[in-house]
C-alpha positions as MATLAB code, in Angstrom:
seq = 'MKLVELAHKRVLVTGGAGFVGSHLVDQLLGLGCQVTSYDNLDPFYGEKSRNYGHNLKNPSFRFVEGDIRDYERLSATMKKTELVFHEAAQAGVRYCIAEPMKAHEVNVTGTMNVLLAAKQNKVKKIVYASSSSIFGVPQKVPITENHPTNPTSIYGATKLAAEKYCHAMSQTDGIAVTSLRYFSVYGPRGRPDQVTHAFAEKVLAGEQPVIYGNGAQSRDFTYVSDIVSAAIFAGEAEEANGEVFNIGYGREITIMEVVNKVISRLGGEMKPKFLPLYAGDFPRTLAANEKATRVLRWRPAVGFDEGLGRFLDWFKERYSERREAPPS';
ca = [
      99.575   71.682   67.463;
     100.422   74.876   69.403;
     102.113   77.405   67.089;
     104.281   80.436   67.929;
     103.591   83.164   65.448;
     107.036   84.188   64.045;
     106.059   87.435   62.165;
     107.662   90.385   63.808;
     109.745   88.233   66.109;
     113.224   89.249   66.776;
     115.419   86.367   65.386;
     119.139   85.843   65.294;
     120.774   83.203   62.971;
     124.282   82.130   63.769;
     126.086   81.271   60.605;
     123.532   83.298   58.870;
     125.816   84.087   55.869;
     126.555   80.346   55.412;
     124.753   77.661   53.247;
     121.713   76.789   55.154;
     121.879   79.899   57.300;
     121.406   82.375   54.441;
     118.573   80.487   52.905;
     116.844   80.503   56.444;
     117.339   84.348   56.892;
     115.715   84.757   53.443;
     112.692   82.697   54.388;
     112.465   84.464   58.038;
     112.566   87.873   56.321;
     109.774   86.709   54.016;
     107.775   85.864   57.192;
     108.213   89.175   58.557;
     110.801   88.635   61.216;
     113.360   91.005   62.327;
     116.414   89.182   61.519;
     120.032   89.427   62.699;
     122.685   87.392   60.787;
     125.688   86.668   62.799;
     128.561   85.220   60.875;
     132.412   85.252   61.004;
     132.871   85.077   57.128;
     135.208   82.142   57.482;
     136.938   81.750   53.962;
     136.361   78.005   54.298;
     132.902   78.691   52.776;
     133.846   80.682   49.852;
     132.461   84.045   48.874;
     129.677   84.571   51.685;
     129.012   88.103   50.882;
     126.916   87.020   48.006;
     124.633   85.054   50.260;
     123.394   87.978   52.201;
     124.216   91.174   50.306;
     120.653   91.205   48.724;
     119.266   91.772   52.212;
     121.428   94.718   53.200;
     118.784   97.368   52.292;
     115.896   95.497   54.039;
     115.111   97.456   57.266;
     114.149   94.095   58.894;
     117.777   92.797   58.413;
     120.965   93.373   60.309;
     124.340   91.715   59.568;
     126.877   91.449   62.293;
     130.297   89.977   61.631;
     131.376   88.007   64.625;
     132.541   84.562   65.753;
     130.552   82.341   68.126;
     133.795   81.724   70.055;
     133.683   85.500   70.936;
     131.180   85.156   73.869;
     130.930   88.954   74.574;
     130.325   90.055   71.031;
     127.778   87.147   70.637;
     126.015   87.962   73.823;
     125.850   91.791   72.991;
     124.498   90.846   69.607;
     121.933   88.468   71.085;
     120.293   91.430   73.312;
     116.289   91.464   72.928;
     116.511   88.289   70.725;
     113.498   86.000   71.106;
     114.441   83.042   68.943;
     117.909   81.699   67.869;
     118.658   79.445   65.017;
     121.920   78.096   65.743;
     123.381   77.172   62.328;
     127.054   78.228   62.604;
     129.606   75.264   62.752;
     132.941   74.039   61.412;
     131.672   71.583   58.888;
     133.467   69.244   56.590;
     134.341   65.749   57.762;
     137.754   65.554   56.213;
     138.629   69.262   57.303;
     137.726   68.544   60.808;
     139.911   65.440   60.788;
     142.834   67.719   59.740;
     141.784   70.526   62.172;
     140.269   68.904   65.175;
     140.899   71.631   67.878;
     139.145   74.108   65.567;
     136.326   71.785   65.100;
     135.928   71.519   68.903;
     136.405   75.132   69.570;
     133.708   76.184   66.984;
     131.265   73.227   67.251;
     131.258   72.553   71.026;
     132.755   75.698   72.924;
     130.871   77.969   70.279;
     127.590   76.025   71.047;
     128.147   76.495   74.794;
     128.582   80.146   74.180;
     125.238   80.226   72.237;
     123.626   78.525   75.142;
     125.116   80.747   77.794;
     124.328   84.063   75.820;
     120.852   82.883   75.382;
     120.482   82.205   79.022;
     121.860   85.673   79.949;
     119.686   87.458   77.352;
     116.570   85.372   78.397;
     115.901   83.995   74.766;
     112.781   82.036   74.749;
     113.967   79.197   72.225;
     116.838   77.870   70.342;
     116.707   75.623   67.144;
     120.073   73.798   66.959;
     121.384   72.398   63.672;
     122.826   69.005   64.399;
     123.870   66.275   61.941;
     123.320   62.622   60.809;
     127.143   62.264   61.323;
     126.255   61.824   65.097;
     125.188   58.219   64.150;
     128.344   56.943   62.599;
     128.017   53.584   60.881;
     124.294   52.690   61.118;
     123.337   49.478   62.753;
     120.015   49.468   60.827;
     118.235   51.561   58.386;
     116.018   53.766   58.180;
     117.689   55.564   61.231;
     115.308   56.514   63.844;
     115.837   59.252   66.369;
     116.633   56.578   68.985;
     119.190   54.810   66.946;
     122.643   54.578   68.934;
     124.886   57.581   68.563;
     128.557   56.391   67.566;
     130.148   58.964   65.550;
     133.130   57.903   63.439;
     134.481   61.269   62.731;
     135.568   64.389   64.769;
     132.916   66.459   63.172;
     130.194   63.959   64.187;
     131.600   63.816   67.716;
     131.605   67.419   68.092;
     128.141   67.778   66.780;
     126.934   65.200   69.130;
     128.571   66.860   72.133;
     127.074   70.110   71.290;
     123.536   68.384   70.927;
     124.058   66.885   74.410;
     124.870   70.391   75.874;
     121.674   71.712   74.370;
     119.635   68.964   75.948;
     121.401   69.187   79.173;
     120.758   73.054   79.517;
     117.170   72.837   78.280;
     116.728   70.455   81.335;
     118.639   72.483   83.927;
     118.107   76.058   82.716;
     114.773   75.854   81.288;
     115.828   76.951   77.743;
     113.431   75.588   75.060;
     115.767   73.802   72.596;
     114.981   71.713   69.548;
     117.732   69.815   67.747;
     117.372   68.934   64.113;
     119.606   66.211   62.599;
     120.218   67.309   59.135;
     120.906   64.586   56.510;
     123.249   65.519   53.580;
     122.122   68.994   52.621;
     122.591   70.205   49.160;
     121.520   73.006   47.011;
     122.557   76.541   45.672;
     125.120   78.306   48.051;
     126.510   74.875   49.078;
     129.954   74.431   50.270;
     132.811   73.640   47.947;
     133.576   70.358   49.648;
     130.121   68.963   49.216;
     129.854   66.167   46.661;
     127.360   67.880   44.315;
     129.533   70.974   44.350;
     132.825   69.231   44.027;
     131.621   66.900   41.155;
     130.094   69.918   39.136;
     133.386   71.888   39.684;
     135.625   69.143   38.068;
     133.124   68.284   35.345;
     132.739   71.769   34.103;
     136.592   72.107   34.146;
     136.919   69.000   32.087;
     138.572   67.021   34.832;
     137.696   63.751   36.384;
     135.461   64.116   39.532;
     137.016   62.301   42.705;
     135.099   59.534   44.358;
     136.536   58.415   47.886;
     135.876   54.786   47.993;
     134.146   52.720   45.351;
     131.016   54.989   44.900;
     128.636   52.318   46.582;
     128.244   54.232   49.642;
     124.964   56.063   49.753;
     123.427   59.084   51.378;
     119.871   60.541   52.104;
     120.306   63.767   50.143;
     118.000   66.568   51.357;
     117.417   69.766   49.472;
     118.139   73.023   51.295;
     114.641   74.349   51.097;
     113.367   71.239   53.037;
     115.885   71.675   55.625;
     114.762   75.344   56.147;
     111.198   74.684   56.199;
     111.806   72.085   58.959;
     113.804   74.727   61.002;
     110.945   77.272   60.705;
     108.391   74.490   61.709;
     110.655   73.589   64.799;
     110.740   77.308   65.650;
     107.011   77.600   65.454;
     105.887   74.330   67.138;
     105.857   74.282   71.005;
     105.681   70.606   70.849;
     109.194   70.562   69.366;
     110.639   71.995   72.584;
     113.295   69.585   74.172;
     112.956   67.194   71.294;
     115.388   66.087   68.489;
     114.354   65.354   64.844;
     115.785   63.491   61.900;
     115.411   65.879   58.940;
     115.990   63.880   55.793;
     114.124   63.197   52.531;
     113.879   59.500   53.200;
     115.573   57.885   50.082;
     119.128   56.654   49.531;
     121.266   57.550   46.561;
     124.762   56.174   45.972;
     127.675   58.533   45.293;
     128.118   56.600   41.847;
     124.443   57.589   40.968;
     125.147   61.189   41.924;
     128.459   61.542   39.885;
     126.758   59.817   36.852;
     123.766   62.283   37.054;
     126.217   65.338   37.273;
     128.170   64.152   34.311;
     125.197   63.516   32.110;
     123.433   66.901   32.928;
     126.531   68.872   32.443;
     127.329   67.099   29.181;
     130.560   65.514   30.266;
     132.063   62.255   29.050;
     134.856   61.618   31.642;
     134.660   58.810   34.316;
     135.169   59.427   37.851;
     138.594   59.042   39.496;
     138.666   56.753   42.536;
     140.782   57.469   45.566;
     141.063   55.529   48.875;
     138.124   56.049   51.383;
     138.948   58.352   53.899;
     138.792   57.826   57.654;
     135.581   58.507   59.429;
     133.343   57.946   56.377;
     130.303   55.587   56.611;
     128.667   53.203   54.138;
     125.072   54.670   54.156;
     122.492   57.007   55.638;
     118.753   56.833   55.376;
     116.424   58.927   57.755;
     113.287   57.777   59.332;
     111.437   61.126   59.171;
     108.022   60.060   60.767;
     108.526   61.971   63.944;
     109.211   65.152   62.080;
     106.135   64.584   59.905;
     103.980   63.990   63.040;
     105.127   66.566   65.414;
     106.254   69.222   63.126;
     103.797   68.533   60.160;
     106.814   68.676   57.981;
     107.236   66.846   54.658;
     110.154   67.080   52.172;
     109.081   68.426   48.879;
     112.015   68.404   46.606;
     113.222   65.059   45.110;
     116.911   64.622   44.139;
     116.543   64.908   40.445;
     114.629   68.043   40.799;
     116.962   69.506   43.480;
     119.986   68.553   41.649;
     118.673   70.401   38.586;
     118.123   73.651   40.578;
     121.594   73.394   42.011;
     123.338   72.743   38.587;
     121.459   75.791   37.138;
     122.772   77.924   39.839;
     126.246   76.438   39.864;
     126.514   76.866   36.019;
     125.820   80.554   36.378;
     128.322   81.141   39.096;
     130.911   79.075   37.200;
     130.406   81.177   34.018;
     130.655   84.505   36.050;
     134.045   83.231   37.443;
     135.220   82.337   34.021;
     134.246   85.752   32.752;
     135.588   87.804   35.490;
     138.827   89.756   34.827;
     141.859   88.460   36.749;
     142.459   90.198   39.992;
];
């Protein structure tokens, strides 16, 4: 496999103060990259400054507050960049249903801006963060990269449209683009709307965690460090250029199993509250990750029980800090 040495490369991470993006920034700095984190600090994700503040004294790190919808600022920031990890997005299936135009502007127009800015600045490669939501209701599992793409949500549709633009511009403009379809990422710094985060928040507050539907729907939960390692391998591997990869652990876990594990580990005794299934949901996901293993030499390393434990340790510490903080 041909590898590109990332050490000392000038790298830009869009959404670099977000969930996956901030973990990716940390790992890239550890590899010796010169990293620019570009993020609009959207309050949808909570207090983002804590995700990157620890890097501000690192001479290899630069933070730029900016929106991928602002082409001029984005392009100016991308000057002399060699590799872009495009993690910025408007996430949240339910949120995107409520705010479809924002989802389109950020996920589709924003991605086009990233592609055009990369072309203008002669960026050598882009690694794009796509999503398993592009598949919609699976016809069969495990889901391979060739599975039909029929998104059932605005979020999934915007991610698929952006992925198609990435592929088209890689063909017409010669930009090396790799798309990674993330499956149900979880871990420290996760968004408040993610199920592990939402369940933990309710349980520690002594309230019933909320399940939409009957809890039998399942997801292929993938720990954030495994997602980050896949992104880095994709950035290094020339064989990944122009390809798409499923990045998932390869195991299904039901939402009911998740809530029971969270309640048990946090010492709660409540039962979950059930609400109607929201539009755009799908019954299950399970990644076929053999292509990523074969081409990227990537293998997931963190099982769900271990990953959930790491997340809950982090969450309990943050929750305790919030409880102890004086009122503003």
